[in-house]
C-alpha positions as CSV (number, residue, x, y, z in Angstrom):
1,M,-11.7,9.0,16.8
2,A,-8.3,9.8,17.4
3,E,-7.5,9.5,13.4
4,K,-10.8,11.1,12.3
5,S,-10.0,14.2,14.5
6,R,-6.8,14.8,12.3
7,E,-8.9,14.7,8.9
8,K,-9.1,17.9,7.5
9,Q,-11.8,20.1,9.0
10,K,-14.2,23.1,8.9
11,V,-13.3,25.1,11.5
12,V,-15.6,28.0,13.3
13,V,-13.3,30.4,15.2
14,I,-15.8,33.4,17.0
15,G,-13.2,36.2,17.4
16,G,-11.0,34.9,14.5
17,T,-9.5,38.6,13.9
18,G,-8.6,39.2,17.4
19,F,-4.8,38.8,18.4
20,L,-5.2,34.9,19.3
21,G,-7.9,34.2,16.3
22,Y,-5.2,35.5,13.8
23,Y,-2.6,32.9,14.8
24,A,-4.6,29.9,15.2
25,V,-6.6,30.8,11.6
26,K,-3.3,30.7,9.9
27,E,-2.3,27.7,11.5
28,F,-5.5,26.2,10.4
29,I,-5.1,27.4,6.7
30,R,-1.4,26.1,7.0
31,R,-2.8,22.4,8.1
32,G,-4.9,22.5,5.3
33,H,-8.1,22.8,6.8
34,S,-11.2,25.6,5.8
35,V,-11.7,28.2,8.2
36,T,-14.8,30.0,8.5
37,I,-14.4,32.9,11.1
38,V,-17.3,35.5,13.3
39,A,-15.9,38.6,14.6
40,L,-16.7,41.9,15.7
41,P,-16.5,44.8,12.3
42,P,-14.5,46.1,11.0
43,L,-11.6,44.0,9.8
44,P,-7.8,45.4,11.6
45,D,-6.4,45.3,7.9
46,E,-7.9,44.3,4.4
47,G,-5.4,41.9,3.5
48,L,-5.6,40.0,7.0
49,F,-6.6,36.9,5.2
50,P,-6.2,34.8,2.4
51,K,-9.7,34.1,0.2
52,E,-10.2,30.8,1.1
53,V,-11.4,32.2,4.4
54,N,-15.0,32.8,4.6
55,I,-15.1,36.1,7.0
56,I,-18.6,37.1,8.8
57,L,-18.5,40.2,10.5
58,A,-21.1,40.0,13.5
59,N,-21.8,40.7,16.5
60,I,-22.4,37.0,17.9
61,D,-24.5,38.0,20.8
62,K,-26.6,40.3,18.6
63,L,-27.6,37.3,16.1
64,D,-30.9,35.3,17.3
65,D,-30.2,31.6,17.2
66,S,-31.3,30.4,14.3
67,S,-29.1,32.9,12.8
68,I,-26.2,31.5,14.4
69,M,-26.9,27.8,13.4
70,D,-27.0,28.4,10.0
71,I,-23.2,30.0,10.3
72,L,-22.6,26.5,12.6
73,K,-24.1,24.0,10.5
74,G,-21.8,22.1,8.0
75,H,-18.6,22.5,10.4
76,D,-16.9,20.4,12.2
77,A,-15.3,22.2,15.1
78,I,-15.2,25.3,16.8
79,V,-13.0,27.4,18.7
80,F,-14.3,30.3,20.8
81,A,-11.8,33.1,21.0
82,A,-14.0,35.9,22.0
83,G,-14.8,37.0,25.0
84,A,-13.6,39.9,28.0
85,D,-10.1,39.8,29.4
86,D,-9.2,40.9,32.8
87,R,-7.7,44.3,31.4
88,V,-11.3,45.6,31.2
89,I,-12.7,48.0,33.9
90,P,-16.5,47.5,33.5
91,K,-19.3,49.4,35.9
92,A,-19.5,47.9,39.4
93,P,-20.5,45.1,39.9
94,A,-17.8,44.0,37.2
95,Y,-19.4,40.0,37.9
96,E,-22.2,41.3,35.5
97,F,-20.4,41.9,32.9
98,F,-17.9,39.5,32.9
99,Y,-21.2,36.8,33.3
100,Q,-22.6,38.3,30.1
101,A,-19.3,38.4,28.2
102,N,-17.6,35.3,28.9
103,V,-20.2,32.6,30.6
104,L,-23.6,32.9,28.5
105,S,-22.5,34.2,25.5
106,C,-20.1,31.3,24.9
107,K,-22.5,28.7,26.4
108,R,-25.0,29.9,24.1
109,V,-22.6,29.4,21.1
110,L,-21.5,25.9,22.4
111,S,-25.3,24.8,23.0
112,L,-26.4,26.3,19.2
113,A,-23.1,24.1,18.1
114,R,-23.4,21.0,19.8
115,Q,-27.2,21.0,18.0
116,S,-25.5,22.2,15.0
117,G,-23.9,18.6,14.7
118,I,-20.4,19.9,15.7
119,K,-18.1,17.5,17.1
120,R,-14.8,19.4,19.0
121,G,-14.3,22.8,20.3
122,V,-12.1,24.7,22.6
123,I,-12.4,27.5,24.6
124,L,-9.7,29.9,24.8
125,S,-9.0,31.0,29.0
126,S,-6.7,31.9,31.4
127,Y,-3.8,30.0,33.0
128,F,-5.8,31.7,36.6
129,L,-7.8,28.9,36.4
130,Y,-5.0,26.4,36.6
131,F,-3.4,28.6,39.9
132,D,-7.2,29.0,41.4
133,R,-6.8,24.6,41.3
134,I,-3.5,24.7,42.9
135,W,-3.8,27.5,45.4
136,P,-6.9,27.1,46.9
137,E,-6.2,29.1,49.8
138,E,-5.9,32.6,47.1
139,R,-9.3,32.2,46.6
140,L,-9.1,33.2,43.2
141,S,-12.2,32.8,41.5
142,E,-14.1,34.0,45.2
143,Y,-12.3,37.4,45.5
144,H,-11.5,38.0,41.2
145,P,-14.8,38.2,38.7
146,Y,-12.7,37.7,36.2
147,V,-11.6,34.2,37.3
148,R,-14.8,33.3,38.8
149,S,-16.4,34.2,34.9
150,R,-13.5,31.8,33.6
151,K,-14.1,29.2,36.1
152,E,-18.0,29.2,35.7
153,Q,-17.4,29.4,31.8
154,A,-15.6,26.4,31.5
155,E,-17.8,24.4,34.0
156,Q,-21.1,25.7,32.3
157,S,-19.6,25.3,28.5
158,M,-18.4,21.8,29.1
159,D,-22.2,21.2,30.6
160,V,-24.0,22.1,27.6
161,S,-21.5,20.7,25.1
162,M,-20.1,17.3,26.5
163,P,-20.1,14.3,25.4
164,D,-21.5,15.2,21.8
165,L,-19.1,18.0,21.5
166,Q,-15.8,17.2,22.5
167,L,-14.8,20.4,24.5
168,M,-11.1,21.3,25.6
169,I,-10.2,24.6,27.9
170,L,-6.8,26.4,26.9
171,E,-5.7,28.0,30.0
172,L,-3.3,30.5,28.7
173,P,-0.6,32.6,30.1
174,Y,1.2,35.9,28.6
175,I,1.7,36.2,25.2
176,F,3.9,38.0,23.2
177,G,4.1,38.9,19.7
178,S,2.3,40.9,17.0
179,M,-0.1,40.9,14.0
180,P,-1.3,43.3,11.5
181,G,-4.0,46.2,12.6
182,R,-3.4,45.7,16.6
183,T,-1.3,47.3,19.0
184,P,0.0,45.1,21.8
185,L,-1.8,45.2,25.0
186,W,2.1,45.5,25.9
187,K,2.4,49.2,24.6
188,P,1.9,50.9,27.6
189,L,4.4,49.1,29.5
190,I,6.9,49.1,27.1
191,G,7.0,53.0,26.8
192,Y,7.5,52.3,30.5
193,I,10.6,50.8,30.3
194,N,11.5,52.7,27.1
195,S,10.8,56.5,28.7
196,R,13.8,58.2,30.6
197,Y,12.2,57.4,33.7
198,P,13.3,55.4,36.7
199,L,12.8,51.5,36.4
200,F,10.4,50.4,39.2
201,Y,8.7,47.0,39.3
202,M,7.3,44.0,41.3
203,R,9.3,40.7,42.2
204,G,7.8,37.7,41.2
205,G,7.7,36.3,37.3
206,T,5.5,34.2,35.1
207,N,5.4,31.9,32.3
208,M,5.1,33.2,28.7
209,I,5.0,32.1,24.9
210,A,5.1,33.1,21.5
211,V,1.9,33.7,20.2
212,E,3.1,31.7,17.2
213,H,2.7,28.5,19.5
214,V,-0.9,29.4,21.0
215,G,-2.5,29.1,17.5
216,E,0.3,25.6,17.1
217,A,-1.4,24.3,20.7
218,I,-5.2,25.5,19.3
219,V,-5.0,23.8,16.1
220,G,-3.2,20.4,18.4
221,A,-6.3,20.4,20.5
222,I,-8.8,20.4,17.3
223,E,-7.2,17.7,15.9
224,K,-5.9,15.3,18.5
225,G,-7.3,16.8,22.0
226,K,-9.2,15.2,24.8
227,G,-12.7,16.2,25.2
228,G,-13.2,17.7,28.8
229,H,-9.7,18.2,29.4
230,S,-8.0,21.7,30.1
231,Y,-4.7,22.1,29.3
232,T,-2.1,25.1,30.9
233,V,-0.5,25.9,27.8
234,G,2.8,27.7,28.1
235,D,6.5,28.1,27.6
236,E,9.2,29.8,29.3
237,N,9.1,30.7,33.0
238,L,10.8,34.0,33.7
239,T,11.0,36.2,36.4
240,W,10.0,40.1,35.8
241,I,13.4,41.1,36.0
242,E,14.8,38.9,33.4
243,F,12.0,39.7,31.3
244,L,12.4,43.8,31.8
245,E,16.0,42.9,31.5
246,G,15.4,41.0,28.3
247,I,13.2,44.2,26.7
248,L,15.9,46.6,27.7
249,G,18.5,44.5,25.9
250,I,16.3,45.3,22.8
251,L,15.6,48.6,23.4
252,G,19.5,48.6,23.4
253,K,18.8,50.4,27.3
254,K,20.5,50.6,30.2
255,K,18.8,51.0,33.0
256,R,18.7,50.2,37.0
257,I,15.9,47.7,37.9
258,V,14.5,49.3,41.8
259,I,12.7,46.1,42.8
260,V,9.3,48.1,44.9
261,P,8.2,46.2,48.3
262,T,5.5,44.4,48.3
263,C,3.5,46.2,50.9
264,L,4.4,49.5,48.8
265,V,3.1,47.6,45.6
266,R,-0.6,46.7,48.0
267,L,-0.4,50.4,49.0
268,L,0.0,51.3,45.4
269,L,-3.0,49.4,44.1
270,R,-5.4,50.3,46.8
271,A,-4.5,53.8,45.6
272,V,-6.0,52.3,41.9
273,A,-8.9,50.4,43.8
274,L,-10.2,53.4,45.4
275,Q,-9.7,55.4,42.2
276,H,-12.4,52.4,40.4
277,R,-15.0,52.7,43.5
278,L,-15.1,56.6,43.1
279,R,-15.5,56.2,39.5
280,G,-18.3,53.5,39.6
281,R,-16.2,50.9,38.2
282,E,-14.7,47.2,39.1
283,G,-11.9,45.5,38.2
284,G,-12.4,42.2,37.0
285,L,-8.9,41.5,39.1
286,D,-9.0,42.6,42.4
287,P,-6.4,45.3,42.5
288,V,-5.4,44.8,46.3
289,R,-5.8,41.0,46.7
290,F,-4.0,40.6,43.4
291,A,-0.9,41.7,44.7
292,A,-0.1,38.6,46.2
293,I,-0.2,36.6,42.7
294,Q,1.6,39.2,40.5
295,T,4.1,39.0,43.4
296,R,4.6,35.3,43.0
297,N,6.0,33.4,40.8
298,T,3.1,32.2,38.8
299,F,5.1,29.5,37.2
300,F,4.2,25.8,35.8
301,D,5.8,22.9,33.8
302,P,4.0,23.6,30.0
303,A,5.7,19.7,28.8
304,P,3.0,17.8,29.1
305,A,0.1,20.3,27.3
306,A,3.3,20.9,24.8
307,E,3.5,17.2,24.3
308,E,-0.1,16.0,24.3
309,L,-1.4,19.0,21.7
310,G,2.2,19.2,19.6
311,Y,3.1,22.8,19.8
312,G,6.3,24.3,19.3
313,R,8.3,26.3,22.1
314,G,10.9,28.9,22.0
315,N,11.5,31.7,20.0
316,L,10.5,33.9,23.1
317,E,13.0,36.6,22.2
318,E,11.9,37.1,18.6
319,A,8.5,37.7,19.8
320,F,9.4,40.2,22.3
321,K,11.4,42.1,19.1
322,N,8.1,41.7,17.6
323,T,6.0,42.8,20.2
324,V,8.2,46.2,21.0
325,K,8.6,46.5,17.3
326,A,4.6,46.9,17.1
327,C,4.3,49.0,20.5
328,L,6.6,51.4,19.3
329,R,5.3,51.8,15.4
330,V,4.3,55.6,14.9
331,K,1.4,55.8,12.9
332,S,0.9,57.9,10.2
């Protein structure tokens, strides 16, 4: 089975025009695999992919089962790189939105993939699942609708996939880099760091990785990962201060960074939560409770996943530079 998984495969990437999907497709093509993309229209850039990539622009949730199975048949593997991330602030209650976007959609597609004969699969998820396991006292999947949706996505998708479809979960941290046609989600923060205002930030830190290595991890999982496993993928552990200093260096700026006390961070996030409630909305991450996580060092050892999946590490400074350049690019 291990040798067979390394053969050239036909892969479907759901959400292949997104940031992570794009780099996965690039790496699949580089290694000689065939790729079909299913993604929402329009293409962010007309020249995004080589001609041999089969691109289907459609809303997967609006296709019936028969249409989806017609797309999936004849493929060996699937990557689910779609869904909603924690930045979305839907109408309250938030869990209904995240359950539909991350659980029901993914479970349905993977069930149809198994029925279509697909043997290997990967879901792109969040490293919050890792911290939900190792920090049970924080009750992340109980308090945060987004984290709960990711946990249930993994559990329910495994239930409908295994053992016929060997499914893996990639738990991903903070990711840097750029792609044609899309503005990085880091634009507001880069704009703030680049502004004339004093730089106030919280204590803590996190794991960060260049997006190219995420693409390698996705392909590595399809080629040789173990079905039923969750891989916490990442690279370098950095404090927020180290990260901010790195971005300031790229911008050629010198600023004093003022550490905001955690109690004040909580107070500010209470104001954010109140604003959401007044608008009838709810975040995927409870702002007040999330302060306890955002001001901690959400560090982990990425070596086991890197070794097993065979993805590279390093080049984070170059990824920072590419992120900054894309965020500051002026559109004509």
